[in-house]
N, C-alpha and C positions, 0 to 999 in steps of 0.2 A: 240552713238546713235544720229541721226539727229533730231534737234529740229524743232518744228512746231509752228504756231501762237497759237495753243491751249495751248502749254506749256507756252507761254508768257502771255496769257490771265489768266491762273491759277495763275501764280506768281504775276502778277500785280493787279489781282482782278477786271479786266474789261472783257467785252464780246469780242468774236471773231470779231464781226462786228466793234467794236471800234479799234481793232488792225489793221483791214483791212483799216479802214479810215485813220489811222495814216500812214500806208505804202503807200497809194495811194494819200496822200495829201488832204484827205477829211476834213470835218469840225469837229473838236474836241477842247475842251478848252485847252489853253496853259499848264495848270497844268497837264491835262491828257496826253497830248503829251509828256511832259517832263518825266512823270512817265513811259510811255511805252518805250520811247527811252532809258531811263536809265536801265530799266529792260532788254531790248534786249542787251545792251552793257554788263551788268553784266553776262548774260547767254551766251554771245558769239554767238548770233543769227544774221545771215545775210541772208535776204530774197533772194531767187533765182529769179531774175527778168526775166531771160530767160524762166524759167519754168512757172512763173505766167503770164507773159505778152504776150508771143509769141505763147502760146498754141501748142507747139510741132513743130512749124516752125522754123528751124534753120537759123539764120541770123548772119553772122560773123561781129562783130564790133571790130575794132582795135582802141586802144587808143594811143594818143600821150601825153606824160607827159609834161605839161607846167609848167615852173618855173617863170612865170611872163611875162609882156608885152615886156621885153627886148629881148625875143626870136623872137618875130614876127615883130619887126622893123629891125631885122637883115636880110639883103638880102640873106645871106647864108642859114639861116633856112627857109626862105620863098621859095627858090628854091627847097629845100629838100621836103618841104610840098607839093609842086606842083607835084613832082615825086610820092609821097605817094598817093595823091588823085587820080591821073590818074591810077596808078596801082590797087588801091582798086576798082575803078570804073570798070575797065576792068574785074575784078574777082567778080563783083556783091557784093562787101562788102562795109561797111560803116565806117566812121571815127568819133571818139569822142575825143575832146580835154579835157584832164583831168587836170583841173586847180586847184591848191592848194596853199595856201599862204605859206606853209612850215614853219610857225612860230607859230604854235599852242602850247601853253604851258598848255592847259587844261589837268587835270589828266585823263588818259585813252584815250586821243585823238588818233584816228586811221586815218592815212592819207587817202585821198580820193582814191588814186590809189590802196591801199590795199583793201579798201571796194569794189571797183568796180571789182577787179579781183576775190575776194572771192564770190561776188554776181553774177558773170558771166555777169555783164553789158557789160564788154569788155572781149574778148577771148584772147587778147594779148596786150602788152604795148611796144611802141617804145619810146626811149629817143633819142633826137636829138641834145642836147647841154649841156655843163657843166657836163659831165658825171663823173667828179671826185667829185661831191657833195655827201655828205652822203646819201641824199634822193634817188639819183639815184642808188648808190651802194646798198642801202637797198632793193630797188625794184628788182634788178638783183639777189641778194643773196637769197631773200625770195621766189621768184616765178620762175618757169621754163620758162614760156612763156613771157619772156622779151628779147628784142633785143636792144643792145646799141652800142655805138662807143667808141673811146678812148682806154685807156689801159685796158688790160684783167683783169677782176676782180677775176675769178677763173681759176685755172690751168687746170682742166680736165672737166669742164662743163660750160654751158652757151653759148650765141650766140651774136656775134658782127660783125659789119661791120665797117672797119676803112679806112682812107684815105692813110695811109702810109706816114705821114708827114715827118718822119725822112728820108725815102728813097728819096723822091723827093727833099727835102732840100739838102741832100748830093749831089745829081746830080747837082743842081744849084751851090752849093759852089765849087764843083770840076771844073765845067766849068769856073768859075771866076778865080780860082787859076791857072788853066792851061793856062789862058790868062794873067798870071803874076800879078793878083790882090791879094795881100797878106794883104791888109788893107780893109776889107769889113765891112761896117756898116749895121746892120740888124735892120729894123723897125718891131717890133712885139708887140702884145698886152701884157700889164702888169696887166690887170684886173684878178680877181680870175677865171673867166670863161675861160681865155686864158692860164691857167697855163700848161695844157698838151701840147699845141702847142709850147709854149715858151720853155719848157724843152726839147722837141724833137728837136727844132731848135738849141738850145744851144749845145746839144749833137752832132748834125750833124756837126756843125761848129768846135767843139772841136776835134772830130775824124778826120775831114778833115785836120785841122792844124797839128795834130800829124802825119798823113800819108804823108803829102806833105810839111812839114818843115816850117809851118807858126807859128807865135806867137799868142796864144789864150789868150783873155782877156774878162772878163764879161762886160767891159765897151764898147765892140763892139755892144751892144744891146741897142737900143733906143726905148722908149715907143711910141706905135702907138697912133694916136689921139683917145681920149676917146670915141667920138661919131662916129668915122669912117671918118669924113670929116675934112681934114686938113685946119686950118685957116691960114691967113697970118702970124700971130704971131707964130704959131706952125712951119711953114715952115722956117721962119727966124731963130728961135732957132735951128732947125735941120741943116740948112745950116751952121751956125756958128760952131756947134759941128762937122760937117763933115770936114770943112776946118781946124779947130784946131787940129783934130785927124789925119790929113794927110791921110784921106781915099781916095781910088781911085774907089770904087764901093759901090753900095747900093743894098741891098736885102729887098724889101718892101713886107710886108705880104699880102697887098691887091692891086688890080689893080688900084682902084681910087687913092689911096695914091701914087702909083708909077707914075701915070700920072701927079699928082700935083707936085711931086718932080721934074720930068723931066722939066716941064715948068718953075717952079720957079728957079731952078738952071740955066736954060738957060737965064732967066732975069738977073741973077747975073753974067753972062759971062761964065758959064761952059756948054759946048756942050756935048751932049751924041751921040755917044760913044767916041768922040775924047778926051774929058777931064775926063770923068768918065763913068763907065759902070753901067747898071741898069737891075736887074731881079726881077720878081714878081711871084705871083700865079694867074692864070686865072681860074675862077670858073663858068663862063657861056659863052655863045656863043657871045661874044662881037666882034665887027668889029675892032680888034686890029691887026695892021700889023707892029708895030715897036718894041714893048717890048718883049724881051725874057722871056719866062715863063714856068712854069710847069702847064699843064692844067688838072685840076681835077673837073669833072662835079658834082655839087651839085645835080642837077636834077637826074642824073643817080644813085647818092648815095641813094636818096629817093626811086627810083625804086627798087634797089637792096636790101635795108633794108626791104622793104615791101614784096618782094618775099620771103626773108628769114623768115620773120614773118609768112606768110601764110603757109610755109613749116613746121615751128615749130608747128603751130596750127593743121595742118593736120596730122602730124606724131608724135604721143606721144612717140615713141621709140627713137627719135632723142635727143641726150643729149649734143652735142658739135658741133660748127661750127665757124670757123674763116675765114672771107673773107676780103681780102685787095682790095680796089678799084684800078682799073688800072689808070694810068696817062700817059700823053705824054709830051715830051719836045718840045716846040714850039720855034725853033731857029730863031730869028729875028735880027734886026740891032742894038739893044741897047747894045751889048757886043762887045767891041773892045780891043785891046791889052793894057795892063797896062804898067807902067814904066819899062824900061829894067833894 
C-alpha cells in the first residue's frame, strides 16, 4: 500500500501541515524536522515530487551522476555534458546534476540518486565516468532507467553506450606493427577511474602482439600525467624510459600529451616520424594535421547517450540496448617505418 503524509503524521505524532512544511523546506524546529525525517526513513516513505509540485504537468528531468569535482575539470566529461545539454534542450527536457559525496557512513543512509529516482525528481540517470565504481554499478543494477558506459554490468538487461576503446586501440597498434614498430610505449592513466581504459588498452596490445609476433610486456605501459598536463620533469623521465627501453613508437592516450611528447622529443634530437612514430586519441574537433589518431567524439557520445536515455524513458518495454560509438582513423604524418 502506498504511504501518504497522513501515515507519517500519525506515526510521528505531528500534524499534516508540519509534515508539509518539512517536505517543502518550511519553518519547523530542528528537533521536529529530525523526528519527521527519521519517521519517513523508517517507514520507507519517499514523496513524489512530480505529483506534488508539477500538478499533472509532465516535465522530463534527466540526472547526471556526479562523483565529485574531478569529473567536471576533465575536458572529456565537459564535452559529453555539452552534447547532453544540447540534446535535452532540443527535446524540451531539463538536466539535474546529482551530486553525492559517496562516503556516507551513517546508518540507513540512502544515496541521493536512489532517492531522486524513487521520488521521480529525475526520470532517468546518466553516468559519464568511472563506471566501474560500486556506486555506479549499484545504480544500474537497482534501476531500469539508468544509462552508463564502460563494461556491461548485466548480460541480458540494461542500457549502455561505449566508445569501443579496445577496437580503436587495436587498429592503432596494428598500424604501428605493420610499419615495423614492435617496441611501442603506451602512455595511459593509472588512476582508479582509468582502470577500464587501461585494461582494454593492455588487452588490445597483448592480442596484437600474439597475432603479429611481437613480445608483450606490462612494462610497455607508462603512467599518464596525473592532472593531464605533462610537466618538464614528467617528459624528461618519459624520454629516459623511452630511450632505455629501445622503443620506436609512442601511443599517447590524450592529444595534449602526444603533442607535448612530440615537441619534447624533438628538443632531444628525435624527429617524428623519422626517428620514432606517434599515435593518439582525438576527442574533439581540434585543428590537428600531423598526429595520426583514432577520432572518437565526446560531444557525439553525449548526444547518443541522451537519445538512448530519452528512448528508455519513453518506452517502458525496452529492456536491453548496447551501442558502440563509431570512430574514424585519421591517417596523418606522424607514423613512419620502423627499423628494418
